[in-house]
C-alpha positions as CSV (number, residue, x, y, z in Angstrom):
1,X,115.8,-35.4,137.5
2,X,115.5,-32.9,140.4
3,X,118.7,-34.2,141.9
4,X,120.5,-33.8,138.6
5,X,119.5,-30.1,138.5
6,X,120.5,-29.6,142.1
7,X,124.0,-30.8,141.2
8,X,124.5,-29.4,137.7
9,X,123.5,-25.8,138.4
10,X,126.0,-25.1,141.2
11,X,128.7,-26.9,139.2
12,X,127.9,-24.8,136.1
13,X,128.1,-21.6,138.1
14,X,131.5,-22.7,139.6
15,X,132.7,-23.7,136.1
16,X,131.7,-20.3,134.7
17,X,133.6,-18.4,137.5
18,X,136.7,-20.6,136.9
19,X,136.6,-19.9,133.1
20,X,136.2,-16.2,133.6
21,X,139.2,-16.1,136.0
22,X,141.2,-18.3,133.6
23,X,140.4,-16.0,130.6
24,X,141.4,-13.0,132.7
25,X,144.7,-14.6,133.7
26,X,145.5,-15.6,130.1
27,X,144.8,-12.1,128.8
28,X,146.9,-10.5,131.4
29,X,149.8,-12.9,130.7
30,X,149.7,-12.3,127.0
31,X,149.9,-8.5,127.6
32,X,152.9,-9.1,129.8
33,X,154.6,-11.2,127.2
34,X,154.0,-8.6,124.6
35,X,155.6,-5.9,126.8
36,X,158.6,-8.2,127.4
37,X,159.0,-8.8,123.7
38,X,159.0,-5.0,123.1
39,X,161.7,-4.6,125.7
40,X,163.8,-7.4,124.2
41,X,163.6,-5.8,120.8
42,X,164.6,-2.4,122.3
43,X,167.6,-4.0,124.0
44,X,168.7,-5.6,120.7
45,X,168.2,-2.4,118.7
46,X,170.0,0.1,121.0
47,X,173.6,-0.8,121.8
48,X,174.3,2.2,124.0
49,X,172.4,4.1,126.6
50,X,172.8,7.4,124.7
51,X,171.0,6.0,121.6
52,X,168.2,4.8,123.8
53,X,167.9,8.1,125.6
54,X,167.7,10.0,122.3
55,X,165.0,7.6,121.0
56,X,162.9,8.1,124.2
57,X,163.1,11.9,124.0
58,X,161.8,11.9,120.4
59,X,158.2,12.0,119.4
60,X,158.0,8.2,119.2
61,X,159.1,8.0,122.9
62,X,155.6,8.8,124.1
63,X,154.1,6.0,122.0
64,X,156.8,3.7,123.3
65,X,156.0,4.7,126.9
66,X,152.3,4.1,126.4
67,X,153.1,0.7,124.9
68,X,155.1,-0.2,127.9
69,X,152.6,1.1,130.5
70,X,152.4,-1.4,133.3
71,X,148.8,-0.5,134.2
72,X,146.0,-2.2,132.4
73,X,143.9,0.0,130.2
74,X,141.0,1.3,132.1
75,X,138.1,3.4,130.9
76,X,139.1,7.1,130.9
77,X,136.0,7.8,132.9
78,X,135.4,5.5,135.9
79,X,131.6,5.6,135.6
80,X,131.7,4.1,132.1
81,X,133.0,0.8,133.5
82,X,129.9,0.5,135.8
83,X,127.2,1.4,133.4
84,X,127.0,-1.9,131.5
85,X,127.0,-4.1,134.6
86,X,124.4,-1.8,136.2
87,X,122.1,-2.1,133.2
88,X,122.5,-5.9,132.9
89,X,121.8,-6.5,136.6
90,X,118.9,-4.2,136.7
91,X,117.2,-5.8,133.7
92,X,117.9,-9.3,135.2
93,X,116.2,-8.2,138.4
94,X,113.2,-7.0,136.3
95,X,113.2,-10.3,134.4
96,X,113.2,-12.3,137.7
97,X,110.4,-10.1,138.9
98,X,108.3,-10.9,135.9
99,X,109.0,-14.6,136.4
100,X,107.9,-14.2,140.0
101,X,104.6,-12.7,138.9
102,X,104.0,-15.2,136.1
103,X,105.5,-18.5,137.3
104,X,106.5,-18.9,140.9
105,X,107.1,-16.7,143.9
106,X,110.5,-18.5,144.4
107,X,111.9,-16.1,141.8
108,X,111.2,-13.1,144.1
109,X,114.3,-13.5,146.2
110,X,116.8,-13.5,143.3
111,X,114.7,-10.6,141.7
112,X,115.2,-8.5,144.8
113,X,118.9,-9.3,145.3
114,X,119.9,-8.9,141.7
115,X,117.7,-5.9,141.1
116,X,119.0,-4.2,144.2
117,X,122.6,-4.7,143.2
118,X,121.8,-3.4,139.7
119,X,120.0,-0.3,141.1
120,X,122.9,0.3,143.5
121,X,125.4,0.2,140.7
122,X,123.2,2.5,138.6
123,X,123.0,5.0,141.4
124,X,126.8,4.9,142.0
125,X,127.3,5.3,138.3
126,X,125.1,8.4,138.3
127,X,126.9,9.8,141.3
128,X,130.3,9.2,139.7
129,X,129.2,10.8,136.5
130,X,127.8,13.9,138.3
131,X,131.0,14.2,140.4
132,X,133.2,14.0,137.4
133,X,131.0,16.6,135.6
134,X,131.2,18.8,138.6
135,X,135.0,18.5,138.7
136,X,135.3,19.2,135.0
137,X,133.2,22.4,135.3
138,X,135.8,24.0,137.6
139,X,135.7,24.9,141.2
140,X,132.2,26.4,141.1
141,X,129.7,26.0,143.8
142,X,128.1,22.6,144.0
143,X,124.6,24.1,144.5
144,X,124.8,26.0,141.2
145,X,125.8,22.9,139.3
146,X,122.7,21.0,140.5
147,X,124.7,18.6,142.7
């Protein structure tokens, strides 16, 4: 039974990474296909360049430009994207620490590694949040804003 666990756990982790990458690829590809379909419809709708230019300059032009944006949608605030992984990894580290205390000291190594990564992400999230807050407050002195 021990040999089966030693084989299945690494294979499971590898399979999970492959699935995550595949889902990411499929999602990105669907978004590209949707943009291509929008462009095809625009080409079919507008026969001349002048009609297309008039449509782009109108109020619907900004909506069209955002629909055709080539960049993937990212959180408006960079620190928001780090908060959830920081929380998850920190609590996983706490969970492994509890397992190390209750069960076996072998859980101490993953507890330290995962907990340290979670805390590092939490600290970087806090620093990014404070930096953004400082930037939004204007060009005041950093000491007066508490940072």
